Structure formats: C-alpha cells, structure tokens
C-alpha positions in Angstrom: -22.6 -44.2 -10.1 -20.6 -41.5 -11.7 -21.8 -38.0 -12.3 -23.2 -37.2 -15.6 -20.5 -35.1 -17.6 -22.3 -33.1 -20.3 -25.4 -31.7 -21.2 -28.1 -32.8 -24.0 -28.7 -30.1 -26.7 -32.0 -29.5 -25.2 -30.7 -28.7 -21.8 -28.1 -26.6 -23.4 -30.9 -24.5 -25.3 -32.4 -24.1 -21.6 -29.5 -22.9 -20.1 -29.1 -20.4 -23.0 -32.6 -19.2 -22.7 -32.4 -18.8 -19.0 -29.2 -16.9 -19.3 -30.1 -14.5 -22.1 -31.5 -11.2 -21.4 -35.1 -10.0 -22.1 -33.6 -8.5 -25.5 -31.9 -11.6 -26.4 -28.4 -10.3 -25.6 -26.0 -13.4 -24.0 -23.5 -12.2 -21.8 -20.3 -14.2 -20.4 -21.3 -15.3 -17.1 -17.7 -14.5 -15.8 -17.0 -11.3 -17.5 -20.4 -9.7 -18.3 -19.1 -9.2 -21.9 -21.5 -9.8 -24.8 -21.2 -13.1 -26.6 -21.0 -12.7 -30.5 -19.5 -16.0 -31.5 -20.6 -19.3 -30.1 -17.2 -20.8 -31.2 -15.7 -18.8 -28.5 -17.9 -20.2 -25.7 -18.1 -23.0 -23.5 -20.6 -24.5 -21.1 -19.2 -25.2 -17.6 -20.2 -26.3 -14.1 -20.5 -23.4 -11.6 -19.5 -25.7 -8.6 -16.7 -28.0 -10.3 -17.5 -31.2 -11.7 -14.1 -32.5 -9.9 -15.8 -31.5 -6.6 -19.0 -33.3 -7.3 -21.0 -30.6 -8.8 -23.7 -31.5 -10.7 -24.2 -31.7 -14.6 -27.7 -29.6 -14.5 -29.6 -26.7 -15.9 -29.0 -25.0 -12.7 -25.2 -25.7 -12.1 -24.1 -24.9 -15.9 -23.7 -21.6 -17.3 -22.2 -20.2 -20.6 -18.7 -18.4 -20.6 -16.2 -17.1 -22.9 -13.4 -19.5 -23.4 -10.5 -17.1 -22.6 -12.1 -16.6 -19.1 -13.2 -19.8 -18.4 -9.6 -21.5 -19.1 -8.8 -19.3 -15.8 -10.8 -21.8 -13.9 -8.8 -24.6 -12.6 -10.7 -26.4 -9.8 -12.5 -23.2 -8.8 -16.3 -22.5 -8.9 -17.4 -19.9 -11.8 -18.6 -17.5 -9.0 -14.9 -17.6 -7.6 -13.4 -16.9 -11.2 -15.8 -14.2 -11.6 -14.9 -12.6 -8.4 -11.3 -13.0 -9.3 -11.7 -10.9 -13.0 -13.5 -8.4 -11.1 -11.0 -7.8 -8.5 -8.0 -7.8 -11.1 -9.9 -5.1 -13.2 -10.7 -3.3 -9.9 -6.7 -3.4 -8.6 -5.7 -2.4 -12.1 -8.2 0.7 -12.5 -7.3 1.9 -9.0 -3.3 0.8 -9.7 -3.6 -1.4 -6.3 -4.9 1.2 -4.0 -7.9 -0.8 -2.8 -9.5 -0.2 0.5 -12.2 -1.8 2.6 -14.9 0.1 0.9 -13.9 -0.8 -2.6 -14.5 -4.3 -1.7 -17.9 -3.8 -0.2 -18.8 -1.7 -3.2 -17.7 -4.2 -5.6 -20.2 -6.9 -4.1 -22.8 -4.3 -3.8 -23.1 -4.4 0.0 -24.8 -1.0 1.0 -24.2 0.6 4.3 -27.0 0.3 6.8 -27.1 2.9 9.5 -27.4 1.6 13.2 -27.3 3.1 16.9 -26.0 1.9 20.1 -28.0 2.1 23.5 -26.0 1.2 26.5 -27.8 0.0 29.6 -25.4 -1.1 32.2 -23.0 -3.7 31.3 -25.1 -4.4 28.1 -25.4 -2.6 24.8 -28.0 -3.0 22.2 -27.2 -2.3 18.7 -30.1 -1.9 16.1 -30.7 -0.6 12.5 -34.5 -0.8 13.1 -34.8 -4.4 11.7 -31.9 -6.1 13.1 -30.9 -5.8 16.9 -27.9 -7.3 19.0 -27.7 -7.2 22.6 -24.1 -7.6 23.6 -22.2 -7.8 27.1 -19.8 -4.7 27.6 -16.4 -5.2 29.3 -14.0 -2.7 30.5 -9.9 -2.5 29.6 -7.9 -2.0 32.4 -5.0 -0.8 30.2 -7.0 1.6 27.7 -9.4 2.4 30.4 -12.3 2.2 28.0 -15.2 -0.1 27.5 -15.3 -2.8 24.8 -17.7 -5.6 23.4 -17.6 -8.6 21.2 -20.2 -9.5 18.6 -20.9 -11.1 15.4 -21.7 -7.9 13.4 -23.8 -7.5 10.2 -21.1 -6.3 7.4 -23.4 -3.7 6.4 -22.9 -1.8 9.6 -19.2 -1.5 9.2 -16.8 1.1 7.5 -13.4 1.5 7.0 -11.4 3.4 10.0 -9.2 5.8 8.0 -9.4 8.7 10.5 -5.9 10.5 10.2 -4.5 6.8 9.1 -5.6 4.5 11.6 -6.2 2.2 9.1 -4.1 3.2 6.0 -3.2 0.1 4.6 -4.2 -0.7 1.0 -5.7 -4.4 0.5 -3.1 -6.6 -1.1 -4.5 -8.9 -4.0 -2.8 -12.2 -3.3 -3.1 -12.0 0.4 -6.9 -11.3 -0.1 -7.4 -14.2 -2.2 -5.3 -16.7 0.1 -7.4 -15.6 3.0 -10.7 -15.8 1.0 -9.9 -19.3 -0.3 -8.5 -20.1 3.5 -11.8 -19.0 5.1 -14.0 -21.1 2.6 -13.5 -24.2 4.7 -11.4 -23.0 8.1 -13.0 -20.9 11.0 -11.8 -17.5 11.4 -9.7 -18.0 14.9 -9.5 -14.0 15.5 -11.9 -11.3 15.5 -11.3 -8.0 13.6 -10.8 -4.9 15.7 -12.7 -1.6 15.6 -13.9 1.5 17.1 -17.5 2.8 18.0 -17.2 6.5 17.6 -20.0 9.0 17.0 -22.4 6.2 16.4 -20.4 4.4 13.6 -18.5 1.1 13.6 -15.2 1.6 12.3 -12.8 -1.3 11.6 -9.1 -0.2 11.9 -7.4 -4.0 12.0 -8.7 -7.1 10.3 -9.6 -5.5 7.0 -8.3 -8.5 4.6 -10.3 -11.0 6.7 -13.4 -8.8 6.5 -13.1 -8.3 2.7 -12.5 -11.9 2.3 -15.5 -12.9 4.0 -17.2 -10.2 2.1 -15.8 -12.2 -0.9 -17.4 -15.6 0.8 -20.6 -13.8 0.7 -20.9 -14.0 4.5 -23.3 -11.4 5.7 -21.6 -11.2 9.5 -18.1 -10.7 11.0 -16.7 -11.2 14.5 -15.4 -8.1 15.6 -13.9 -6.8 19.1 -15.0 -3.2 19.5 -13.7 -0.4 21.5 -16.2 2.1 22.6 -14.5 5.8 22.0 -15.6 7.9 25.0 -17.3 11.0 24.4 -14.8 13.3 26.3 -12.4 14.9 23.6 -9.0 14.4 25.4 -10.1 10.7 26.3 -11.0 9.8 22.8 -7.8 11.5 21.7 -6.0 9.0 23.9 -7.6 6.1 23.0 -6.7 7.1 19.3 -3.2 7.5 20.1 -2.8 4.2 22.1 -4.7 2.0 19.5 -2.5 3.7 17.0 0.8 2.6 18.6 -0.5 -0.9 19.6 -1.5 -1.5 16.1 1.7 -0.3 14.9 3.8 -2.6 17.3 1.6 -5.4 16.4 2.3 -5.1 12.8 6.1 -4.4 13.1 8.0 -5.8 16.2 5.3 -8.2 16.7 4.2 -8.8 13.3 2.6 -11.7 11.8 2.0 -9.8 8.4 3.7 -6.6 8.3 2.8 -3.2 7.4 4.1 -1.9 4.3 6.9 0.4 4.9 5.2 3.5 3.2 1.9 2.6 5.6 4.3 2.9 8.7 5.8 6.2 7.2 2.3 7.9 6.7 1.0 6.4 10.2 4.1 8.1 12.3 3.6 11.1 10.4 0.1 11.1 11.6 1.2 11.0 15.2 3.9 13.6 14.7 1.4 16.0 13.8 -0.7 15.5 16.7 2.3 15.3 19.3 3.8 18.4 17.5 0.9 20.6 18.2 0.9 19.4 21.9 4.7 20.3 21.9 4.2 23.8 20.4 1.1 24.6 22.7 2.9 23.5 26.0 6.5 24.5 25.5 8.2 28.1 25.3 8.7 29.3 21.5 12.6 29.7 22.2 12.5 25.9 22.9 10.8 24.8 19.8 13.5 22.8 18.0 13.7 19.1 16.4 15.9 17.9 19.3 13.6 19.2 21.7 10.4 17.9 20.3 12.2 14.6 20.5 13.0 14.8 23.9 9.4 15.8 24.5 8.0 12.7 23.1 10.4 10.7 25.0 9.7 12.2 28.2 6.0 13.7 28.2 4.6 10.7 26.1 6.8 7.7 27.3 8.5 7.0 23.9 11.8 5.2 23.4 14.4 7.0 21.6 14.2 5.0 18.6 10.5 5.6 18.3 10.7 9.4 18.8 13.5 9.6 16.2 11.6 7.3 13.8 8.3 9.8 14.1 10.6 12.7 13.2 12.5 10.9 10.2 9.3 9.7 8.9 7.8 13.4 8.7 11.1 14.6 6.8 10.9 11.7 4.5 7.0 12.5 3.8 7.7 16.3 3.4 10.4 15.4 0.7 8.7 12.5 -1.4 4.9 14.1 -1.3 4.6 16.2 -4.0 7.9 15.3 -5.9 8.0 14.2 -9.1 9.3 10.7 -7.8 6.3 10.2 -5.9 3.9 8.8 -8.6 6.3 6.1 -9.3 6.5 4.9 -5.8 4.6 1.8 -5.0 1.8 2.0 -2.2 2.9 -1.4 -1.5 6.5 -2.7 -0.5 6.0 -5.1 -3.3 4.1 -4.2 -6.1 5.5 -5.3 -9.8 3.4 -2.5 -11.3 5.8 0.4 -10.0 9.4 0.9 -10.5 10.3 2.2 -6.9 9.3 1.2 -3.4 9.8 3.1 -0.2 12.1 0.3 1.2 14.4 1.0 -1.6 14.3 4.6 -1.4 15.2 4.3 2.3 18.3 2.2 1.5 19.5 4.2 -1.1 18.3 7.8 -2.2 17.1 9.0 1.1 19.9 7.7 2.8 22.2 9.8 0.4 20.2 12.8 0.5 18.1 13.7 3.4 19.2 14.9 6.9 17.2 12.3 9.1 18.6 13.4 12.6 16.9 16.0 15.0 18.0 19.7 14.1 18.8 22.0 17.0 17.6 25.0 15.0 14.4 26.9 16.2 11.6 26.2 14.0 11.1 28.8 11.3 14.5 30.4 12.0 17.1 31.2 9.5 19.1 28.1 10.3 15.7 25.7 10.1 16.2 24.4 6.5 13.6 21.5 6.4 11.5 23.5 3.8 14.3 24.3 2.0 15.5 20.3 2.1 12.0 19.3 0.7 12.2 22.0 -2.2 15.9 20.7 -2.9 14.8 17.3 -2.9 11.9 18.1 -5.3 14.8 19.6 -7.7 16.8 16.5 -7.4 13.7 14.1 -8.0 12.6 15.8 -11.2 16.2 15.6 -12.2 16.1 11.8 -12.0 12.7 11.6 -13.6 14.0 13.3 -16.6 17.7 11.8 -16.8 16.5 8.2 -16.0 13.4 8.1 -18.6 11.5 6.5 -15.9 8.2 7.5 -17.4 9.3 4.9 -20.0 9.4 2.1 -17.2 6.8 -0.7 -17.9 6.1 -3.7 -15.7 8.1 -6.7 -17.4 5.3 -9.2 -18.8 6.7 -12.9 -20.0 6.7 -12.7 -23.3 6.3 -9.0 -24.3 8.9 -7.4 -26.1 10.2 -4.2 -24.5 11.5 -1.0 -26.6 14.9 0.3 -26.1 13.8 3.2 -24.1 11.9 0.7 -22.0 14.6 -1.7 -21.6 17.0 1.2 -20.5 14.4 2.5 -18.1 14.0 -1.0 -16.2 17.8 -1.5 -16.2 18.4 1.8 -14.6 15.6 1.4 -11.7 16.3 -2.4 -11.3 17.1 -2.8 -7.5 20.4 -4.0 -8.0 21.2 -1.0 -10.2 19.9 1.3 -7.9 21.9 -0.1 -5.1 25.0 0.5 -6.9 24.6 3.8 -8.5 22.5 5.7 -5.3 25.8 5.9 -3.6 27.2 8.1 -6.5 24.6 10.7 -5.4 26.6 12.0 -2.6 29.5 12.6 -4.7 27.5 14.1 -7.3 25.7 16.5 -4.7 29.1 17.4 -3.1 30.6 18.2 -6.5 27.3 20.1 -7.7 26.6 21.9 -4.2 30.4 22.6 -3.4 30.0 20.8 0.0 33.3 20.6 1.9 32.9 19.9 5.4 31.8 16.7 7.4 28.7 18.9 8.6 27.6 20.0 5.2 27.8 16.1 4.1 25.7 15.2 6.8 23.2 17.7 5.9 23.1 17.3 2.2 20.1 18.8 1.0 19.2 20.5 4.7 20.7 23.9 3.2 19.7 27.0 1.4 17.7 26.8 -1.5 19.5 25.5 -4.5 20.6 28.1 -6.9 20.3 27.5 -10.8 23.8 27.0 -11.1 24.1 24.3 -8.7 21.0 22.4 -10.3 23.0 22.7 -13.7 26.1 21.2 -12.7 23.9 18.2 -11.0 22.0 17.9 -14.0 25.3 17.4 -16.0 26.6 14.8 -13.6 23.3 12.9 -13.6 23.4 13.2 -17.4 26.7 11.6 -17.6 25.8 8.8 -15.1 22.5 7.7 -16.9 23.6 8.3 -20.6 26.4 5.6 -20.1 26.6 3.0 -22.6 26.0 0.2 -20.3 22.0 1.1 -20.1 21.6 0.5 -23.9 24.0 -2.3 -24.1 22.0 -5.2 -26.2 23.8 -7.9 -24.1 21.6 -10.2 -22.1 24.2 -10.4 -19.6 23.7 -7.0 -18.3 20.0 -7.9 -16.8 21.2 -11.4 -15.5 24.3 -9.6 -13.7 21.8 -6.8 -12.2 20.0 -9.5 -10.1 23.1 -10.9 -8.4 24.1 -8.9 -5.5 27.6 -9.9 -5.5 28.1 -9.2 -9.3 26.5 -5.6 -9.5 29.6 -3.6 -8.6 31.8 -5.5 -10.8 29.3 -4.9 -13.7 29.8 -1.3 -13.3 33.4 -1.6 -12.9 33.8 -3.7 -15.9 31.6 -1.4 -18.0 33.6 1.8 -16.9 30.6 3.2 -15.0 32.5 4.3 -11.8 32.2 7.2 -9.4 35.4 8.7 -10.9 33.8 8.6 -14.5 30.7 10.3 -13.3 32.5 13.0 -11.8 35.3 13.7 -14.3 34.3 12.0 -17.3 37.3 9.8 -17.5 
C-alpha cells in the first residue's frame, strides 16, 4: 500500500500550532527565521517521503521555500545543519575547529578524571564511568588505552599546534553522510594530559559524528607522562608521526599552511635546545640544521624544511598579504594559497637556505629580510588592488576593479608574472652578484629610494592594459598553462617592458 503523500487541512493546522511559539510567532524549521508570508512556506517531511518517511503530524514541519528547495533527499535535520554550518563557516571565514562544531550542536564540556590501578584505568565524571585496559607502547615508551569515550569529555588538542588544521566543509559533510550508514573503521587519536582528554587526529570524524548526533566516539588515547622531559618527548614524537602520516604517508593531506605552522612550532622548541646546549659562537642556522640532524636524528630535508618554514612564517605573518592567504590550500573565498606563494613569490624573494651568519650578528639579516618582505607585500597589495578581489559567483556581474584584481591574482597570471619579481628586485635594489641574487631580501633594510624604484616597476607591471582589456579571451587563456606566456607576450606584458617601459 502506497504511503500517504499530503496532510489534511486539519493536520496542517496541528503542525502549525505545534511549531508556533507561545507568542504565536512561527519560525522556519530549517533557518529559524520568522515566517511572515504563508505563500513563501512549504510543509515537508523531516525524514524524506522518498525514503519511506511517514506523512504524519510528527514527521512534517513548516519551512521557507528558499531553504526547503535545497533539500534533495536529505532529512530536514541535515538541511538545517548544513545551513547552520554554512553560516558558521562564512562568519569565521572557514577557520573552523572542533570546538566550533561542539558549540554549534550545544555540547557542553563535562569535566572528568582518570584513576590508574595496575593495567586498568577508570574514567569518570561523577555520573558516567568507564573501566578500560591499559597497554604499553614499546616505541613511544608510554601507556595508552582504547575506548568509546563520551564526546562531552573531549576537546581539541591545539597545544602549540599539535592539531592546527581547520575543518573543511565539504570533507565534513562527506564524512558525516558516509558515517550515517557505515561504521567508523579507525579510531581518532588523542592524549590524556593534565587530566584532560585532547584529540589531535581525527577531528573531521569526530565532528561528523557530532553532526550525526552521536554521543560517544572510538578513540585511542596516549597517556602523557607526568615528568616534563618525558611529556615533551611524547609531544615531539606525536608531532612528527602525525606530520609524516599526513604528508609522505597521507590519505588526506594537511593543508600546506598547516604544515608550515606545525614545523615552525617544532623549530621553536629545537632552537631553544640548540641555544641552551651549544657555544654562542656556534649559533648559526647552518649549525642549527646540523644539530637537528645529528642530535634529533632528522633527515637533511626535514631539518632544512623546519628552517625554511620558519623563514616563510616570519615573512608572511603580519604582512599586508597575510589576510588574503587561505588557511586551506583550496579555498575559493581567498585570492591566494600558500601553495601558490611557495611556487612563486617566496621562491623569488626569500633566502630559504641555512645562513652561516651568527645569530644577531651584523651579517644576520633574517629580521631585515622579514621587514623587507613586508615592504614588498604592502606594495603588491597597493599596486594589484587585491582588496577589490571577490569570489567569483555564477551569474554575478563584477565591476572593472574586481575583474582586474581577479585577473592579476589568477593562479595562471601569478605563475607568469611572479618570475618578473626577481628582475624587479634586482633593478630596484641594484643587485649585481650571484650571491646577492640568491639572498634577494636577506640584506640590509630597504631604503626609501629602493622602495620607490620597486614601486615604479610594480606599477608598470600592474597598470598594463592587459588587466583591463574587456576581451573575454583574456580570462579563458589565463586558465591554460600552455597559453599564459603567449598571452602575456601577445599583449606586450614582457619582462623587458616592465623594466624599461618598451
């Protein structure tokens, strides 16, 4: 027998009465917005009719049409969660972490404590208790346990960046939908430290289970030792293990910017050790890299990556460009990604090798390099009009300044004009030797005259008619990696033109 599809008028009145507030206000079940016009509403199934949802007063709610039309075959709960998530991600510019999802779902943290007796641990918050077996990790030399843990006991492990990744909206929704009808095969990973249970791997899975209204989560928990040095070693080991798992051994990779942040955290810790344990006369970047390789057992590429990431972070953080750089490598809401900067601007400007200069000596130019980069970043913001950049939305018309900004910061365009920056800097800074070219901004603080020379050349580059040409061919050719160089040459936007105006 076919399921009943529509309500009677009497049933609709019952739904309206149940959904109305005590003052008579009726709000959309999806958005929570006050409904003023019945012509803008629809009665729909909480659990979809297409999935055998009953047409009953208990399974029908009133919604605004513009939100209900997004439903497809989802439940109204999912549509409501999606809308709330979209608004949350927009409000926080995609910088969403586990605690934001917990707050969205009104999950209040419950304090708990752990009692160890032999090979067992009892976790309790006064009303709920768990007794779990404790094991020993022979590699990390620490205890650990597995359990299905109440989510209200868990928090994000953001100590110095052990879990710095933001949550990706599309990935979160995909995992949420998958876990509705599939088991979670692997547990999330956390630490028990200072009586607090902190999650450092698997926050997408946990956030997805929260959205699925689960109250517990399968977690493997490492017990951080009480002794300071032992706790520090565990932190370092977990940091590198987690980093390797999401880079060389990745299933879903870290965002590039997250890897930079994570490495720079380790750099600070190792640098403190290096300074404390070595002679001040030996305090150079080159010796620091050797120290990490010999004393910490890192590979040469790992040690150099730690140093270069610190250089990049020092230059980018606080610069005028930083607010335009996406936290996620693929975020359409921002004009620039760290991946793109690494391939282009950083490569053209920063000295990413280990210096032989003693720290804070007259030959150590790292602070000056960051300041010089800040000057160039400010000029790029001013001359490219990046503040006019807007996300491209289908059907939305853009102003001329917005079109220009989008063209200049199109990935294909940046890959083509970024190599010009080396020549611009060589000209503006009167660089002559190969050593000076290698250490482009690793030099004395930039003078006003040098800044003005660079500004003139950048203005020539970004005021070229190519950027304002109304031809739609410009935008189509920027997408093709094979045609970007030809496009620039065809319109006369060459390196020679930028330097000499011809």
